[in-house]
N, C-alpha and C positions, 0 to 999 in steps of 0.2 A: 558286497556282491548280492545279486538277486537270488531268490529261491530257485529260479529256472536254471541258473548256472550250476547248481549243485544237485538238482533232482534228476532221478532217472539215469538212463544210460546214453551213450553216444558211440559212434564208430571209434575203433581203437586209434589213438593219436599216433602220429609218425614216430614220436620219441618212445612209445611204449610197444611198438610192434614186435612180435616174435613169431616163431615158426608154429602156427596153429595146427598144421598137419602133424608135426612131431608131437605136439600136445595130444592130439586126438589118438595117435597110435599108443602113447603111453597110457592114456586113460582106458583105452580098450583092454589093456593088459592088467591094469592095477585097480580099476574102479568096478566092482561087481555090478552087473546089471546095466552098465553104460551102453546106450544104444547108438553111439557114434556122434561125433561133434558136428552139429548143423550150423550153429551161429555163435560168434564170439563178439561181445560188446564190452565197452569199458564204462565203469560207473563214473559219473561226473563228480566234480569236486576234488578237493585236495585230500590225498591219502599219502602218508609217508611210505606205505607199501601199496603199490598200484593194485587195484581191485577190479575184477572182471566178472561179467555174467556169462555163463556158458549155457547154451540151449542145445539139448540132445535131439536126435532125429525123432524120438518119440514124444517130444515136448517137455521132458523133464528138465529142470533148471538147477544149476549149481553155481557156487561162487568160488572163484579162484583168487587167492592173494599171493603176491610174489614180492621178492626183493626188487628194488629198482635196478635198472642197468647202470653200469659204470663202476668206478672205484668208490668203495664204501668204507666207513670206519669199521674196525674189527668187530665191535659188539652191536653195531647199529642194524636196524631193520631185521630183527631176529624172528622171522616167520616160523621157524621151528619152535621157538618159545611160545608163540601164539598157539600153534597147533597142540603143543603139550598141555597148555593150561586149559584150552577148551575141551580137550580130550578128558582131562581130569574132572572138569566141572560138568560135563554133559551127564544128565540124569540126576544132578543135585538140585536143590532149590534155586540155584543161580541159573537163569535162563541163557542158554547159548545154542547156536546152531550146531547140528550134529556134524562132528568132524568126520571126514571120509578117507582122505589119503594125503600123505606128505611125500614130496619128491625132493630129495637132497642132491640129486644128480643135476648139476648146473648145465650139463651138456644138452639136456632135453629142450629147454626154451631159453637158456642163457643165464638163469638164476634159479635158486631154490624156490619152491612154491608149495602151497597146499590147497586142497579143495574141501569145501564144506557144503552142507545143504543150503539152499536158498530160502530165506524167510522174507516174504513180501510184507510191506508195511508202509505206513505214512512217514514222511519226513517233516518234522515239526521244527522249523528253523527259528521262529521267534519264540524266546523263552516266556514271553507274556501270554502265549497261546491265544492270540486274537480270534474272535469268532466262537469261542467256547464259553460255556456258562461257568460260574465259579465252582460249581460242584464237579464239572468235567475237568477243570484245571486241577482241582484238589485231588481228584482220583489219579491223575497222571503223576503228580508229584508224590503222592502217597506211595504209588507203585515204584517210583524210582528209589524212594527211601526203603521200601521193603526189600528190593533187590540188593541195595548197598548193605543192609543189615545181614541179609542172607550170605553175602560174600564175606563180610567181616567176621561172622560167627561160624563160618565153615571150618571144620577140622581139616586144615590144609595138609597136615602131616598124614592123616588117614587117607586123604585123597591122592597121596603119592607125590606131594609137592614140598616135602620137607627140606629138600635141597634147592628149591627154586630161587631162593634169595638168601641174603645173610640175615639171620635173626638177631635182634637186639641192636642197640646203639644207632638206631636209624637216624635220629635227628643229628647226633654228633657227626655221623658219616656224611650226612647231607650238607651240614654247615661247613665241614672241612672241604668238601668237593666244591661247593659254591664259592668259598673263599679262595681256593686255589685257582678256579676258573676266572674269578675276578682279577686276581693278581696277574694272571697270564695275559689278560686283555686290557688292563688299565692303561690309559695314556697320560693321565695326570693325577696328582694327589687330590682327593676330595675328602675334606675333614669329616663330613657326615658319614661317608662310607667307612672311614677309619674307626669312628665310634661304633658303627654297626658291627664291624668285623671283630671288635673287642667285646661288644655286648652279647652277641648271639651265642658263642661258646660258653659264656658264663651264665647263661640262662636256659640251658637245656631242660625241658620238662622232665620231672621225675616219674617213676613208675611206668615206664614204657612197656607196652605189650606188643606182641607180634601177631599180625593177621595177614591174609591175602588182600592186597589192594590193587585196584585196577590202574590207578595212576592218572586217569583223565576223566574222572566221574564228577561232572558238575553240570548244573542246569543252565547251559548256554549253548549257542550254536544250533545244532540240529538234533532232533529227537526222533527215534524210530520206535514205535510202540507195538504190542502184540498184534500181530497183523501189521505192526509198525516198528519193530526193532531190528537192529542190524549187526554191529561188530564189536569185538573186544580187542582194542589195541593197547592203550596204556592206561586208560581210566574210564570213568563212566560219565560222559557228558550226556545231556539230554539227547544229543545227536547220536550217541553210542547205544541208545536203547531202542529196541524195535517192538512195536505193538501192532496188532492186526488191523488192517484197514477196513475190513468188511465184517468182522465177527461181531454180531450185535450183543449188547448186554441185555439183561432181562427186561429193561424198560425200552428196548428198541434202539438205544444209542450204541455207538461203537464201544468196544471194550477198551479199557485202559490197561489191561493185563499185559505185562511185558512177555514177549515170547522169545527174545534173544537179545544179545548184545554183541557188538562187533569191535574188532581192532584191539588186540591186547598186547602190543609190542613192549610196553613199559610196565606191564604188570609185574609185581614182585611181592615178597613177604616184607612187611614194613609195619610201622605203627598205624593203626586205623585212624588215629587222631589226625595224621597228615592228610588223609583223604577227606575227612570232614572239614578240615581247615581250608582246603582248596575250593 
């Protein structure tokens, strides 16, 4: 798909429409300083949790993320988990947009949702970063590494996320889940898979530590950097990082400093090795 199919916003699609008047009334009551809803747009591109740009009557902008409509799996599309983790991370060395309010009352717009500050930035879809100099590309990837280190070294217990996931035995639990999912969906016996199903549980890495991991942090797809970063869903892809589009560095070039990350639905406490391996 082309960059144009994912960049920017568009009118809200028919399948994602909801009662924007009801949303405006709820925000008037629950979002301090909200000047009234003037415009609602949908961000382009695929999101497991639909994401919208809200523009208030005074020009202020916000981002709304909600569960998709329809019947969902019990633990899927947990926007309340997203809101909890960015609330815990805000103000830490891990850059996230400022969380503003969470609505768990599905009667307002049909699903649970939350609102956070809007962070404008560039969408860097090609991980080779064409058109940039080697030093500019290096700075962006160094910044991605810096943020991943900040996330993995964060004291998640002190941040109030001690019960956010199951500590320990991460690889064993993942292998067991993958194996059961494979058994539930297999249509024929494949000898190579049988060998893999035996090899994996017998070769779990020793010395596992626990850290907060994003779940989708890897240098592919889209990148948003300081002035260009955007969401915390499940992990940290280049596309999950937002950096500023117009903030110049000392040499006059754009800054590579991450100012946020978006979409965190699969974030959990797990082995940081698993994030590095992905």
